[in-house]
C-alpha positions in Angstrom: 116.5 58.1 139.3 118.6 60.2 136.9 120.6 63.0 138.5 122.1 66.0 136.7 125.4 67.0 138.2 126.8 70.3 137.2 129.3 72.9 138.5 131.6 75.7 137.7 128.8 77.8 136.4 130.8 81.0 136.9 127.9 83.4 136.4 127.2 82.2 132.8 123.4 82.3 132.8 123.0 81.3 129.1 125.1 78.1 129.7 123.2 77.3 132.9 119.8 77.6 131.3 121.0 75.4 128.3 122.2 72.7 130.7 119.0 72.7 132.8 116.9 72.5 129.6 119.0 69.6 128.3 118.8 67.8 131.6 115.0 68.1 131.6 115.0 66.7 128.0 117.1 63.8 129.3 114.4 63.0 131.9 116.6 64.0 134.9 114.7 63.7 138.1 117.2 65.4 140.5 119.9 68.0 140.3 123.2 68.5 142.3 125.7 71.4 142.1 129.4 71.2 142.6 129.9 74.8 143.3 131.5 77.9 141.8 128.1 79.4 141.0 129.7 82.8 140.6 132.9 84.4 139.3 134.3 85.3 135.8 131.1 86.0 133.9 128.4 88.7 134.1 125.3 87.1 135.7 126.4 86.2 139.3 123.1 87.2 141.0 120.9 85.6 138.4 122.8 82.3 138.4 122.8 82.3 142.2 119.1 82.8 142.5 118.3 80.2 139.8 120.4 77.6 141.7 119.0 78.6 145.1 115.4 78.4 143.9 116.0 74.8 142.8 116.6 73.9 146.5 119.2 71.3 145.6 122.4 70.0 147.2 125.2 72.5 146.5 128.8 72.6 147.8 131.0 75.7 148.1 133.6 76.5 145.4 136.6 78.7 145.8 135.0 81.6 143.8 131.9 81.3 146.0 134.2 81.7 149.0 136.1 84.6 147.6 133.0 86.4 146.3 131.2 86.1 149.7 134.2 87.4 151.7 135.8 90.7 152.2 139.4 89.5 152.3 142.1 90.9 149.9 142.4 89.3 146.5 145.9 90.7 145.7 147.5 87.2 145.6 145.1 86.0 142.9 145.4 86.0 139.2 144.6 89.7 138.2 141.8 88.7 135.8 140.1 86.5 138.3 140.6 89.1 141.0 139.1 91.8 138.9 136.0 89.6 138.2 135.6 88.8 141.8 135.8 92.4 142.9 133.1 93.2 140.4 131.1 90.2 141.5 131.1 91.3 145.2 129.5 94.5 144.1 126.7 92.7 142.2 125.7 90.5 145.1 123.5 91.5 148.1 124.6 90.8 151.7 121.9 88.1 151.8 123.2 86.4 148.7 126.8 86.5 149.9 125.6 85.0 153.2 124.0 82.1 151.3 127.3 81.5 149.5 129.3 81.7 152.7 127.1 79.1 154.4 127.5 76.4 151.8 129.2 73.2 153.0 132.5 72.0 151.6 131.4 68.3 151.3 128.1 66.6 151.1 126.7 63.1 150.7 123.8 62.8 148.3 122.0 59.4 148.0 124.9 57.0 148.0 127.6 59.3 146.5 129.7 62.3 147.7 130.1 65.7 146.2 133.0 68.2 146.7 134.3 71.1 144.7 138.0 70.3 144.8 139.2 67.3 146.8 138.1 65.3 149.8 141.5 65.2 151.5 141.8 69.0 151.9 138.6 70.6 150.5 139.3 74.1 151.8 142.8 74.2 150.2 141.3 74.1 146.7 143.8 71.6 145.3 143.6 70.6 141.7 143.3 67.0 140.5 144.8 66.8 137.0 146.3 63.3 136.9 146.0 59.9 138.6 148.7 60.8 141.2 146.6 63.7 142.4 143.6 61.5 142.6 145.4 58.9 144.8 145.3 61.0 148.0 141.6 61.8 147.4 140.6 58.1 147.4 142.0 57.7 150.9 139.3 60.0 152.1 136.5 58.7 149.9 134.1 56.5 151.8 131.4 56.2 149.1 131.9 54.3 145.8 131.4 57.4 143.7 132.5 61.0 144.3 131.8 63.9 141.9 133.8 67.1 141.8 134.7 70.1 139.6 137.3 72.9 140.0 139.6 72.1 137.0 136.8 72.8 134.4 137.9 69.6 132.6 135.8 66.4 132.7 137.9 63.5 133.9 137.3 60.1 135.5 139.6 58.3 137.9 139.0 54.7 138.9 140.6 52.9 141.8 140.8 49.1 141.7 144.1 47.6 142.7 145.6 50.8 141.3 144.4 54.2 140.2 144.0 55.0 136.6 142.3 57.6 134.4 139.7 56.4 131.9 137.9 58.2 129.1 135.3 60.7 130.4 132.3 59.9 128.1 130.2 57.0 129.4 131.2 55.3 132.6 129.7 52.1 134.0 130.0 51.9 137.8 131.2 48.5 138.6 131.3 46.7 142.0 134.6 46.7 143.7 135.8 49.9 142.1 135.8 53.5 143.4 135.2 56.5 141.1 136.3 60.1 141.3 134.5 62.0 138.6 135.0 65.6 137.4 131.7 66.7 135.8 133.4 69.5 133.8 132.3 73.1 133.7 129.0 74.7 132.7 130.2 78.2 132.3 133.9 78.1 131.4 135.1 74.8 130.0 138.9 74.4 129.7 139.4 71.3 127.6 139.2 73.0 124.2 135.4 72.5 123.8 133.4 75.7 124.3 130.1 73.9 124.9 128.7 73.7 128.4 129.5 70.5 130.2 127.7 68.4 132.9 127.1 64.8 133.9 124.1 62.6 134.3 124.2 59.7 136.8 121.6 57.0 136.2 121.4 55.3 139.5 119.2 52.5 138.2 121.6 51.5 135.5 124.8 52.5 137.4 126.0 54.6 134.6 127.5 58.1 134.3 127.4 60.0 131.0 129.2 63.3 130.3 127.1 65.7 128.1 128.0 68.8 126.1 125.4 71.5 125.3 125.6 74.4 122.9 124.4 77.8 124.2 124.2 81.4 122.7 127.9 82.1 123.6 127.8 85.5 121.8 125.2 86.8 124.2 127.4 85.8 127.2 130.4 87.4 125.6 128.6 90.7 125.0 127.4 90.8 128.6 131.0 90.4 129.8 132.1 93.3 127.7 129.1 95.5 128.6 129.8 94.9 132.3 133.4 96.2 131.8 134.9 92.9 132.8 138.3 92.0 131.3 137.8 91.2 127.6 139.9 88.1 127.9 137.0 86.5 129.8 134.8 86.9 126.8 137.5 85.7 124.3 138.5 82.6 126.2 134.9 81.2 126.2 135.0 80.6 122.5 138.4 78.8 122.8 137.2 76.5 125.6 140.2 77.6 127.7 
């Protein structure tokens, strides 16, 4: 069994299609989504329908929650708020209901998935270092947990201590716990513009982080044509 794990799509249809095509080429048998299907980019409805049609495990992200609600967005970053206001107008009531009903945490096979953290999943906390990861491990009851939210692939390992290890190819070893950020499909923020996702090979107990090129200029033009903030198009090329 080879599982493709992806998240933070953020309405980037071209990146999503590239990731799914690459996962198929890598002989992935199953797919799992870490949330934030919508937000920022110009294809929220198309990305939502593509993920929903796959009938796969999906957890709710903060942009999914904000796009499916009617609460004020005044306290948010102005660029993100503008994109979410626009996104709300693009989604049907039925699509927003689907987002609203997504669970915060799920167990799939023998691992767990969450968008942000296991200790307070609805608070949307960010894990950017091993100290942030420590509190998550106290609530992690499976050996491996996959998450997203920061848009940066990272791997934290708990043995007798918690440490961060390179996020490229990870062997899952007995006696250790792993908290793995699969990166972002639609808006990477680690300086690499390519779409990012992970493959978990259950038979060989190995996780590999993959990067995939996609027609970024098409995505950028769609953002501009939709009247969304130009910064959202510009930042894609910088991977920020």
